[in-house]
N, C-alpha and C positions, 0 to 999 in steps of 0.2 A: 538395429539402425547403424549403418556403417558410414553414412554421409557425414563428414565433419561439420558441414554447415548446419544440418538438422540437429546434430548433437549440441552444437553451440547455442542454437536457437532454443532447444529444450532446456538448457541450463539457464538461459535468460528468462524463460517462462517460469521455471521453478523459483528463481530469485524474485521475479515480479509478484508471484503468488505469495511468497513469504512477506514481501514488502507490503502488499495489500492487507494481509492479516495483521501485521504489526501496526500499520497505519490506522486501520479500523479499531484495533485494540486501544491505541492512544486516544482516539476520539471517544471511545466508550469510557475510558478512565476519566477524561475531561468532563464528560457529561455527568457521570456519577458524582464526581467531586463538586461540580457546579450545583447540582440539586442537593447534595449533602450540605453545602454552604448555604443554600437558599432556605432549607428547612431549619438548619441549626444556626451557625454563624460563620461568616466569612473571615477566617483567620488568614494570616500571611501565607501559611503553608497550603491552605485550600486554594487560594488564588494562584500560588506558584504552580500547584499541581494542574490546575485548569490551563494555565499558560503553557506549561510544558507539554501537556496532552494535545492541545490545539496546534502548537508549533510542530511537535514531533509527528503528529498525524499528517499535517500538510506536507512536511518535508519527505515523509516516506510514501504517502499515498499518491500524490500527483505523478511522480516519475514512474511508479509501479503501474499505474493505469495506462500511461503512455506506452510503456514497454509491452504491456499485454496487447494493446491494439497493434503495435508494430509487428509483434510476433504473429498475430492472427492474420494481418495483412500480407506478410511475407509467405505464410503457409498457403493462403488463398491464391496468391500470385503464382506460387510454384504449381499448385494443382491446375490452375487455368492454362499454364504454359507447358504442362506435361513434364515438369522437372522432378 
């Protein structure tokens, strides 16, 4: 791949994929912490872990999903216009 635009787009796609993985991991940690607190007891640390997981997941996941759709749309547009 020698086209600099496609190379840059591929870097954005890799970054978005990593962001999605980290975002979903944050949500998984928050979910596990929540149910651990529900089964056991909600300590301040458990609540903090749930908060950090939900906030971190939201901050990472939303932009990553948008970037993924933008990269896919740009690739589709290039194919449709023969670029």
